[in-house]
C-alpha positions in Angstrom: -5.2 25.1 -3.3 -5.2 22.2 -5.9 -7.4 21.4 -8.2 -10.3 19.1 -6.5 -10.2 16.5 -8.6 -6.4 15.9 -8.7 -6.3 15.8 -4.8 -9.1 13.5 -5.1 -6.6 11.1 -7.5 -4.2 12.2 -5.2 -5.7 10.8 -2.2 -6.7 7.3 -4.0 -3.0 7.0 -4.8 -2.3 7.5 -1.2 -4.5 4.9 -0.1 -3.3 2.7 -2.3 0.3 3.5 -1.3 -0.2 2.8 2.3 -2.0 -0.6 1.7 1.4 -2.0 0.3 4.2 -3.9 2.1 7.5 -3.4 0.7 9.0 -6.4 3.3 9.1 -10.3 3.0 8.6 -12.4 6.0 11.7 -14.0 5.5 13.0 -10.8 7.4 10.9 -11.2 10.9 9.1 -8.7 9.0 7.5 -6.1 11.3 4.8 -5.0 11.5 4.2 -1.2 10.5 3.6 0.4 13.7 6.7 -1.5 15.2 8.8 -0.4 11.8 7.7 3.5 12.3 7.9 3.2 16.2 11.7 2.0 15.8 12.7 3.6 13.2 11.7 6.9 15.0 13.7 5.5 17.9 16.8 5.5 15.8 16.1 8.4 14.2 16.1 10.3 17.4 17.1 8.5 20.6 15.5 7.3 23.5 11.9 8.6 24.1 9.1 8.4 26.9 5.4 7.6 26.1 3.8 11.2 25.9 6.5 12.1 23.9 6.2 8.7 21.6 2.6 9.8 21.9 3.1 13.3 20.3 5.5 12.0 18.0 3.2 9.5 16.0 0.2 11.2 16.9 -1.4 8.5 18.8 -2.9 8.0 21.7 -0.9 6.8 25.3 -3.2 4.1 26.0 -2.4 2.8 21.8 1.4 3.6 22.2 1.8 2.2 25.6 0.4 -1.4 24.3 2.7 -0.9 21.5 5.7 -0.3 23.5 4.4 -3.1 25.9 4.5 -6.0 23.0 7.7 -4.5 21.3 9.5 -4.9 25.0 8.1 -8.6 24.8 9.9 -9.5 21.5 12.9 -7.4 22.7 13.1 -4.7 20.3 13.0 -2.2 22.8 14.9 -1.5 26.1 13.4 0.6 28.9 15.9 2.8 30.4 16.3 5.9 32.7 15.8 9.0 31.1 19.7 10.0 29.9 18.7 13.6 30.7 18.1 13.0 34.6 14.3 13.5 34.4 11.9 11.2 36.3 10.2 9.4 33.1 11.8 6.4 31.9 12.2 5.9 28.4 12.6 3.7 25.7 15.6 2.9 23.3 15.7 0.6 20.3 17.4 -2.3 21.5 20.2 -4.5 19.2 17.4 -7.2 18.7 15.3 -4.5 17.3 18.1 -2.5 15.9 18.6 -5.7 14.1 15.5 -6.1 12.8 14.9 -2.8 11.5 17.8 -2.8 9.4 16.9 -6.1 8.1 13.3 -4.8 6.9 14.9 -1.5 5.7 17.3 -3.9 3.8 14.6 -6.0 2.7 12.4 -3.2 1.3 15.4 -1.0 -0.6 15.6 -4.6 -2.3 12.2 -4.7 -3.4 12.4 -0.9 -4.3 15.3 -1.7 -6.3 13.7 -4.1 -8.3 10.0 -2.3 -8.4 11.8 0.9 -9.6 14.7 -1.4 -11.8 13.2 0.6 -15.3 12.4 4.2 -14.0 15.5 6.4 -14.7 17.5 8.3 -12.3 16.1 11.3 -13.3 12.4 10.4 -12.4 13.3 8.5 -9.5 15.0 11.8 -7.4 12.0 13.8 -8.5 10.1 11.1 -7.1 12.3 11.2 -3.7 12.3 15.0 -4.0 8.1 15.3 -4.2 7.9 12.9 -1.3 10.2 14.3 1.3 8.4 17.9 0.5 5.0 16.7 0.5 6.3 14.5 3.5 7.3 18.2 5.0 4.3 19.6 4.4 2.1 17.3 5.9 4.8 17.4 9.1 4.6 20.9 9.0 0.3 21.0 9.2 0.4 18.1 12.4 3.0 20.0 13.8 4.9 17.1 13.7 8.2 16.9 12.6 10.0 13.6 11.9 13.7 13.7 11.7 15.7 13.2 8.9 19.4 11.9 8.5 
């Protein structure tokens, strides 16, 4: 187990990290929950409300509200289960894909500016540590996230 002072500092820094947005309003700014949900569907394909609820660690009523709002905004399509199941599934729409890609490109552009003075080695180390940190959290919660 880590040093309590170090883990307290880590908790503080992750809290600060969570309050920042890397995208600007000019991309049509997706809120954090829409960005996360669209990213999950983009990576994993169509999912039902219960599958999304499990994957995101959210109550089904919360996911139901989010998907309803995202459907009204044209970001999601509701489709029959491609595998022939009874439950209908959600997939990212063409507009959802467009907004997701614009949001991601905007975020990457901001990261390029923020990290301009970092060495390639430091940047690679950060990516490696964040991936390890995230996969350990995913393992702890039993909810792995698909990666490209």
